[in-house]
C-alpha positions, 0 to 999 in steps of 0.5 A, a space after each residue: 949584458 942587455 941595455 936597458 931600453 928607453 922606456 925602462 930608463 924613463 920609469 926608473 928616473 920617474 921613480 927616482 924623482 917620486 922618491 925624492 919628493 916623497 921624502 920631504 926634500 925640495 924639488 931639485 935637492 936630493 936630501 935634506 941636510 939639516 931639517 927633518 921633512 916635518 921641520 922642513 914643511 914647517 920652515 917652508 910655511 913660515 918663510 913663505 908667510 914672512 915673504 908671501 908670493 904676490 904679483 911681484 914675485 913668487 915669494 919665499 917658497 918660489 925662492 926656496 928660502 927653506 932649502 937655502 936655510 937647510 944647506 946654511 944650518 947643515 954648514 953652521 959650525 956652532 952647534 948652539 946655532 943648530 940647536 937654536 933652530 931645533 928648539 925654535 921650531 919646537 917652541 912654534 909648535 908648543 905655541 900653536 898647541 897652547 893657542 889653538 890646541 893643534 900643530 902649526 901646520 894643522 892650524 887654519 890660515 888665520 890661526 897660523 897668523 895669530 901664532 906668528 903675530 904673537 911671536 913677532 909682537 916685540 919685534 924690536 926688542 924680543 924677550 921670550 924665546 919665541 920672540 927671539 927665534 922669530 927675529 932669527 927666523 926673519 932675518 935669515 928668511 929676508 937674507 935667503 930671499 934677497 940673495 936668491 935669483 928671484 929676490 935680486 932679479 925678479 923683485 929688485 930688478 937688479 940688472 947687473 953692473 952697468 957702465 956709468 956715463 958720468 961720476 954721480 958721487 961727491 968729489 973730494 977735490 971740489 974747491 968751489 961752493 956746494 
């Protein structure tokens, strides 16, 4: 049996990589585990809108928050959690159609902001299912971002555990005046 040439191996590798990208899966992830490709694109856009790229960090998209959420939701034990996300994404699409007559990702950037703003209107005390889902989406996005390498190291500049030269906390045994 003849060994493939280097050129043939490169073609096979390039074809496989293109197939993964065409499937809607994020770079470096072979397949989506929970979201459909369309849902993944929606979640990726929503998370980026919540934590956009700026001069301090590449944002939620750069931190691959949507891919993180895909993995966590696939692992969720509670069917209710999974259904909450499926229903929540459908509600976002329904709200976009109601407000602008088109799907969320088909809407102009300003129209997308209007949809998200409507969902966040009662963020402190969400009442409608859309508002409740926004609270869930935002909380999970922030968690995904600040537990990523980009969130911890790039934005927060965490350097790891450092040796403390002196104790800077409260001494419970101290008897003098404070």
